[in-house]
N, C-alpha and C positions, 0 to 999 in steps of 0.2 A: 389266795393262800401263799404264804412265804415260800421262797425257794429253799431247798435243803442243800447244804454244803457238805459233801461226803469225802472223807479222807481215809485211806488205808493206814492203820496204825500198827506198826510192827514191834514197837518197844525199843526202837533205835532212836538216836538223837535227831535224825533228819525228820522223821515223822512226828516226833515230839515238838520240834520247832515249828513245823508246818501247822500242827494242831494249835499251838499257842497263837500263831499268826491269825488263824481263823477265829479263835475265841476272842481275839482283840478287835475283830471287825464285824462280827455277826452275833445275833442273840444266841445264847447257849442252846436253846431249844431247836435251833435250825442247823446246828453243827452235829454231824453224825460221824463217829469214828468206828471203823470196822477192823477187827483183827481176825484174820484167818490163821489158825495155827499152822505151823510148818510141817504138818504130817508127823508129829512126834519128834522132830529134829530141833526143837528149841531147848534152851537150857532152863532149868527151874528158876534161875534168877531172873530171866526175861519174863517168864510167866508170872512170877511174883510181882515184878515191876508193873506189868500191864494191869494186874489186879489193883495194885496201889493207886495207879493213875486213875483207873476207873472209879475208885471209891473216893479219891481226894481231889482230883482236878476236873475230870469230865468223863462221863460214862462211855465205856468202850463196849460195843456190841461184839460178842464173840461168835465166829462162824466156823463150823467144822467142815473141812473138805470131805466130800463124799465121792464114791466111785462114779456116780452120775456126772460129776464135774469133769470127767475125762472126755465127755462128749461121745457121740456115736457116729460121727461123720466118716471115720475110717474103718473099713471092714476088718482090717488087721487088728485094730484095737478092740472091736466088738468080739472078734474070735478069741483074742487073748483073755478078755474078761470072762468069757464063757468057759475057757479051759481052766481058769483059776477058780471057777465056781463062785464068782463074786456077784453080789446083789447091788442094784443101783444105790441103795441107802446104806451100804457098808462104808465104814470110815476109810478114807484114802490116806494111808500113811506113806511115809517117804519110801520105805522099802517096797510096799505094794505098787506105788507109782513106778518105781524102777523095774519091777517084775513085769508090769503091763507093757512098758515101753521097750524092755529088753536091754536097758542100760541106765545108769544114773545120769542125772543132768550135769551139764558142764557150762563153762563160760561161752562156748560156741553154740550149744543147744540147751538153753536154760529154760526148759519146759516146766520146772518146779514152780516158777512164778505164775505161769499161765494156769496150771491146774490146781495149785494149792492156795493161790491168792485171788487171781482175777475171776476165774469161773465161780468159785464159791461166793465171792462178793457180788458178782453179777446175779447169782441166784437169790441172794438176800435182798438186793435192790429191787429185783423184779417182784418178789413177794411182798415187800414192805413199802416200796415207794411207787413203782410204776403201776402195779395193780390197784393202788389206792388213788391214782390220778395225780400224784404229786410231781412238781417240777424239781429238778436237781442239777447241780454242777459237781463235777468230780475234781479232786485235787490229788497231787502226788508229791511227796516230799523227796524229790530228787534234785541233784545239784550237778552243775557243769563239770566241776573238778573231780567227780567220782570216777569217770571213765571217758574214753574217747567217744564211745557211742552216745553217752548222755550229753556230751559237750555240743552235740548237734541239735538238741531239743530246744524249741522256742518257749517263751514264757506262757503261751497259750496256743492251743490247737484243738482240732476236732478229734474227739475220742471215738474212733470207729468201733471199738470193742463194746462200748457202752452206749454209743449213739448220742453223746452229749458233749459239751465243752469240757476240756481238760486243762486245768491250770497248774502251773508249777511255781508256787509263791516264793520258794527259797532257791530257785534255780541258780542264781548268781551269788549265793552265799558260800562261805567257806565252812568247814566243819567247826572251826573255832568260834565262828560267829553264832552257830547254832547253840553251842554250849553256853556262850555268854548271854544269849537271848533268853533261854529258859532259866538261867541262874538269876537274871534280873527279876524274875517272878517267884523266886525261892522254890522252884520245882526241883526235886531230886531227879537224878538220871539213873539209867540202868547201871547197876553195880559192876557189870562186866567191863565197863569202860575204865573203871579204877583198877582193874586187874590186868590191864595191858592189851585188851582185845580191841581190834579195829572193827570187826563185823560181829554183831550180836543177835541178828535175826535168827540164824541157824547155828547149831553147835555140833559139828563144825559146818561152815558154808563150803559148798563145792568149789568156791573160788578163793578159799583161804590161802593166804601167803605163808611162806616158810615160818615166819615168826608166830603166826596165829596157830599153826599146826603144833608147833613146839609148846606153845602156851597151853593149849587144850590138853596135851599129853602130860604136862607137868602139874597143872592145877586141877584138872578134872579128867583123870584117866577113865572114868566111867563113860565119858562121851566117846572115847576111842573104843571102849568095850562094846558100846552100842553099835558103832559102825562095823566092827569086826563081826558081830552077830548078823547084821544085815548082809554082809558079804557072804557069810556062810549060808544063809537062807536063800539068797538069790543066785549065788555063784557068779556075782558081778563085782568088779572093783568099784569102790565108791568114788575115787579120784581118777581123772584122766591122767595120763603119764606125767609125772612130776619129777621123777628121779632120773638123772642123766644115764643113758645106756640101758634103760629098761623099758620095754614096751608096755608091760602090765605092772601096775603098782598097787599091790594089796596094802591095806592100811598099816600093817606093821612095817613095811618097807618105807612107806611115806613118812611115818613117824620117826623112823631111824635116821632119815636123811637130815632133817633140821637139827638134830643133835650133834652134827659134825661141822667142822670148819675146813677151809682150804680144799673145797671140792670133794669133801667126804674122806679126806686123808687122815684126819685126826679128830678126836672128841673136842667139841666146843667147850671151853672151860666154864662158860656161863651155866651149862646144865649141871655142873657139879655143885652149884650154889643154890640155896633155898631162894625161891622167887620172893621178891619184896611184898610186904603186906599191901602196899598201894603202888601201882605202876601204870602211869598214864602218859600218852603223848600229847594230851590236850590240857595240861596244867590243872588236873583235877586233884592232885595230891598235896597241894599247898597248905 
């Protein structure tokens, strides 16, 4: 029986390029794309793009994160789940995840990937691949130039989390190469890239830079409203300290900061202008 080639598909350009790489090398029936939603923190345009891709390029299996994906190894987590009166099969949303942990994820402690992506996909693979006696290899659409942490990853390694080989087919590519690669096959890309966003998996990502925070606030203020409601429900700040001189940064403080220039001394003139209809750092507006 043929080996299955499994890739997490987020709706971003890296996973899209990795998907095309797989489809160009293996029979379509042996390529499996898994999308775990980001606990309700994705933008509707990303969800729409994933549906388009699933219908027009290659089927994407959608996996819903559940409270059981938190695991039960830590007594403190078990106790918190009990205090919140949660059931194992309840949906694990981004704010519920933060409530269980006691804080929102950050670049230093990025447990959102673990509990909203990896554990749900592990559950799907166990039920649909391992329990059926199928062999599989896992792939990840990560690249060296994304971060210093990812710059240390090899092309291939043993995946202790899934117990199989993990391959990084586009690890030495640039983001521009990813866009050019899928364009050669006339595939559309997530529309958020044409609106000036660098990160599209979450809206917003806890690792968003100043420009992305400003862009979310200007183009899609409802995404900021969502975060504000999460902060009210949990009593926890969504972002780790981003504003100089402040230890706690609630979302409205975080949004106010990128609207300024010269270290917060004056309003950035760019925010007084309407954002362009197409805005891309990757040459997508030509």
